[in-house]
N, C-alpha and C positions, 0 to 999 in steps of 0.2 A: 283111195278118197272116194266117196260116194257122189259123182257129181253128173249123174246122167243128165240132170236137168241143165248143166252148164253146157253141155255139148249138144242140145237139140236145136240150137239157133246160132246162126252165124251172120255177120255182117261184113258186107266186100271192104277189103284194105285193111283189116283188122283180125281175120281169121276167125270173127264172129258171125252166127247166123242173122239174118235180117230181121227176123220179128221173134218176140219173145212169147212163150206159151201162156196163155191165159193165167192169172195168178189173182187168186183171192187174197188182196192185199189189206181187206178191214180186218180180218182177224188178228193177222200178223202186227198190225199197226196199233193195235189196242195197247195202250201204256206207253207208247212212244210219244215223248214230248220235246218240243225245240227248246233247246237252251237260251237261256237269258241273251238278250239281242237281236232274236231272231223275230221278233213280234211281226215285223213287216210281212214275212213270209207267209204267216198264218192268215194274215188279213186280207192277203190278195186272192181273189176269187179262181185265178189262173194257177198261180204259182203255188199257192198251199197245197190243192191236192196234188198237184205233180210232185212237190217234195215229198210230200208225206207217202206217196205210192211208191216213190223209187227209194225211200228209208225203209220201207217194209220189204221191198226186194232184196235189197242190202241186207236186212236182219236175216231175210230166209238163206240167202246164198252164203252169208258168213257160217251159217250152220251146215250147209252143204258142203262148205270149204273144209271145214274141220272133222267131219263126220269120218268116223276110221272104224275098221272091222275089229280091229282090235281091242278090247273092252278097256286095258289101262289107258293107252293112247285116246280112246275115244272120251274117257273121263276126264283125263288132265287137260284136252284142248277145249273142251266144253267148259270147263272151271270158269274163267274170266269172262267168257262169252256170254253166260247165262248169268253172270253177276251184274250185267247191265252196264252202264256207262252213257256217256252224252252224246257218243259218236260224232263229235264235233268235226274231225277228219272227213270222213264220208261226206258229212252235210255240207260242207265247203265245197267239195268236188262236185256234188249235186247242184249245189247252188251256183258255182261258176260256171257250170255247164249251160245255165241260161243266158250265159253271154252268146251262145250259139244255138245248136239243135239238141235239147237235153234229152230228146227221145232216143237218140242213137244207143244201143245196147250196151255199147263198149264203155258207156259213161258210169254205169252201175258197177260193171266188173272192176273199173279202174276204183271206184269208190269202196269197194270190198277189199282190193289191195292194200288200200293205205290204212284200214282199219286192222286187217290182219298183222301188217308191219307194227301197226302201234302195238297192239295186243303181244305181239312176240317180245319186244322191248320190254312189256311191264314184267313177264316172268323173269327176265334176266336181272332187271332193274331191282325186283324184290327180293332176288337171292342177294345180290353184291350189297344192298341196304339191310338185310336182316328185316325187313318189313313183316310186321305179324298180321296187317289185315290189308286188303285191298278192295275198295267198293263194299265195305261191311261185311267182308267174307275172309276167312282166313286164306292166306295167300298158299299158293300152291306148294311150293317148299316146308310150309308149316305142315301141310296134309301128306304130301309123299316125299318129301326129302328134296335137298339141294339138285341133286344129281338128275332126277326125274324131272323137276322144274325148268332145269336149263335144257334138257333134251326136248321139252315140250315147246319151249321158246324157239327152238331150233326147226322144230317140225311145223309149227305154225309159219314159221317165216319162208320153209321150203314152199306150204301151199302157197303163200302169197307169190313166190317166185314162178310157181306152175301158172298161175292165172296172169300174173303180168307179162310173162312170156307169149302169152297167147296175144296180148295186145301189139305185139311188135317190137323191133330193136330198140327205137326210141326210147319206148316206155320202160324198157328193160335197163337201158342205159341211165335214166333218171332213177330208177328203182335202186340200181346198184349204187350209184354216188351217194344218195340218201343214206342208204344203209351203212356205207363206209363213214359219212359224217356223224350219223348214230353211234357207231363204236369209237370213232376218233372222240367224240364228246364224252364219252363214258371213260375210255381211256385217260383223258387228260383232268378229268373231275377226279379220279381214282389216285394218280399221282401226284395233284397239286401243281400250282404255279411254279416255275424256274425261279431261282433265288433273284434274277434281274426282271422279272415278270411282274406287272401291277396286278395283284390279287383281284382287284374288280374286272379290269380288263380281260384277265384269264376267265373268270366266271361267267361273264358275258359272252365269249367265245364258247364256251362249255354248253349254254342253255341254248345259244343259237344252232349249235350241231346237235344237240339232243332235243331240242324242241321245236325250233323255230324251220328246220332242215324239212321234216315231214308236213309240217302245215303248209310249207310252201309247196312242195310236191303236190299236195292236195288240192290245191285251187289249179296248179298247173296242169294236172291231168285234166280236172274239168274243163279247161279253155280246149287242151287238145283234142280229147275225145268227142267234143260237140261240135268240133269244125270251127270253133269261134276265130275271130281277127287275131293273127299271129302276134300284133304288138300288145294284146293283152296279157300275154304270157309274162313278160317280163315284170309287169304290173302286178299281177298277182303274185309272182315270186317275191318280189320285195315285200309286199304286203305280208306275205304269210310267214315270212322271216322276221319280221317285226313284231306282228301282232303276237307270234309263238314267242319271242322274248319277253314281251308286255305280259303274256298269259303267265309264265312261269314267275316272272319277278312278283306279280302281283299274288301267286300262291305263297312266296317267300314271306310276304307281310301277313297275309292271312294265318301263316302258322303262329304269329306272335299276337295276333290282334283277338284271338279268341271266339272267331265268329264261327264257332261250329254247325250252328242251324244250317246258315246260309252255304257253307261250303263245303259240308260234310266231312271236314278235315279236323282232327283232334288238335286243339292248340298245343306248341311244343312239340311236335313229333321231330320236326327237322332238329331243333335244339338236342333233344334227347338222343339222337341218332347220331350227332356230329356233323351233321351235314352242313357245308358251308353255304350260308344264303346271303342274300345281300344285306340285311339290316345286321348282321354279325360281322360281315366284312368291313362294314362303314363304322361299325363300334371299334373293331381293332384298328381302323385307320386313326379314329378319333382318340384312342388311347395313346397312339404313337406320338400324338399332336398335344398329349398334354392334358387332355380331359379325364380328371380324375374321377369322376362320374362312371365314365367308360371302363377305367382301370378297374375300379371296385366291381361292377357290374361283370365283366370278363373273368374276374376270380370265381363268381357265382356259375358262370356259365361253363366254364373251361373245369368245374367240380365235379363232384357226383350228383347227377340229376335223376336217379334211380326211383328216389320216391317222388310221389305225387305233390309233397310239400315243396320240396325244394325246385321241382320243375316249376309248378305254378308261381314262385317267387322269382324265377329267372324269367318267365314269359311276362310276368306283370311288370318286371324292371324294364326289360326290351321295349314293351310296348309302350312305356311311358318315355322313354328317351328320345330325343330328337332324330336319331338314326332310322326310325322307323318313319316318322313323316317325311323324311328324305327319301326313303326307298320309295314310297308311293309317288313322291315327285317323279323320280327316275323310271318308275313303271309307266306312269300318264305320259312322260315325254315318248317313250317308246310307242305307245300306243296313236298318239298325236301323230308321230311319225308315219305309222303304217296308216292311218287315214289320209296324209297328205300322198303318199303314195297311188292312192286310187283317185287322183285328179283326172288322169287320162280316160277313165271308164264313162261309157255314156251314163248319163243320168236315168234312174230306174230304181226298181225294187230291189235288184242285186247290189248295184252300188250302195244303196242304203242300209241294207241289211248287211253287208260288210262293216261298213261306217259303224252302226249300230253294235255290233259284234266286238269292235274294237274297244268300243266305250264300256261297254257291259264288262269286258274281261278285268278293268281295272275299278270297277265298281262294284263287285261283288261283295265287298266287305264294308262299303260306305252307307 
C-alpha cells in the first residue's frame, strides 16, 4: 500500500503522529459538494471551512489507502472511489467530531475507515444483486468479472482494517462488530424471513444491519476520536441506526416514484431485480388481507419485467397504490425518531445539521 503520508504523523494514544503535513486542500476539494441537509455547515464561517478541508483530506487519503503497485488491483480498487459518491459516512464522522476537538488527526483516519468499509460492501452487493451500474459507471463485476470484484471488495476491507488497527483496540472492536452486522444483514436478506417471521420486521432488521450499523459507527467514531463527552456516543449510535434505516426506506420509495433527476436512481431497478422493498412487502400484506388491486398488481410485479414497457407499468401501478404513501409514512417515522434521539446533544450547528440531514433523507423525492 502506498501510504507513506499516513505514517509521517502521529497522535499520542492512538499510534498517530501529532501534526499532519501541509496539504493543499483547495485542489482536492474542488467538486466536493455537501449532500442535501447539510446547508448549515456551509453557512457556518468556522465549521464550513473545517469540514471542507477535512473532506479533502479524506478524499486524498482514500486514494492513498487503495493505491497498489499491482496494476490490476490498483485499477479495480480505484474504480468506485473515482466514480464519486456523497461521502455521507465520512461526513458524519467529521461533523460529529465537532462535538469535541475535530482537529485531532485520528478523526480523518476514522472517516477514511468508514468510507473504505462502505466501498468494500458495494463491490460485494453489486455482485450479489447482479447490478449493471453503480454511480453512473459499469459495476466492477461487469468490467472484470465476479471473482475479481469480490476479491477487490476483500482487498479494500483489508485496507480499512489496517487503518482502523492503527486507531486502537476499541476502534477495531467497533469495526469488527459493524462488519459482522453488515455480513449478517446480507445473509438474512439473501435467505429471506423464516416462515414464522413477519416479512416487514425481517426487512427492517436487515436494513438496520446493512445500512444503519455503519452510519451509527460513523458518528460514534467522530465522538470517540475527537474526545467528545462519552455520553454523546450512545446518542449518535441511536441516531445513526435510525437515520440509516430511514435512508434505505426512502430509497425503496424512490425506486417507485420515478424521481431519477433528484435521486440518480432509475425507477424500477429494485422491482426488476426482484429485491424485496417496503412498498412491495406492504403490497403483499395488503393482498393477503383481501385487497384485490394489490393481488392484480402483484401478478404484474411477479411476472416478466424484462421489457421497459412492463417495468414502467409495474412502477406506475405501485406508485399509485396506497402502500407507497404508507411507506413514506414509515420512513418519515424513522427519521422523526432519529431526530428525537438527538435531544441530549447541545444546541448548535452539529445538532442542527444532523436534524436537517434526517429530514432531507426522507424529502429527497418530495
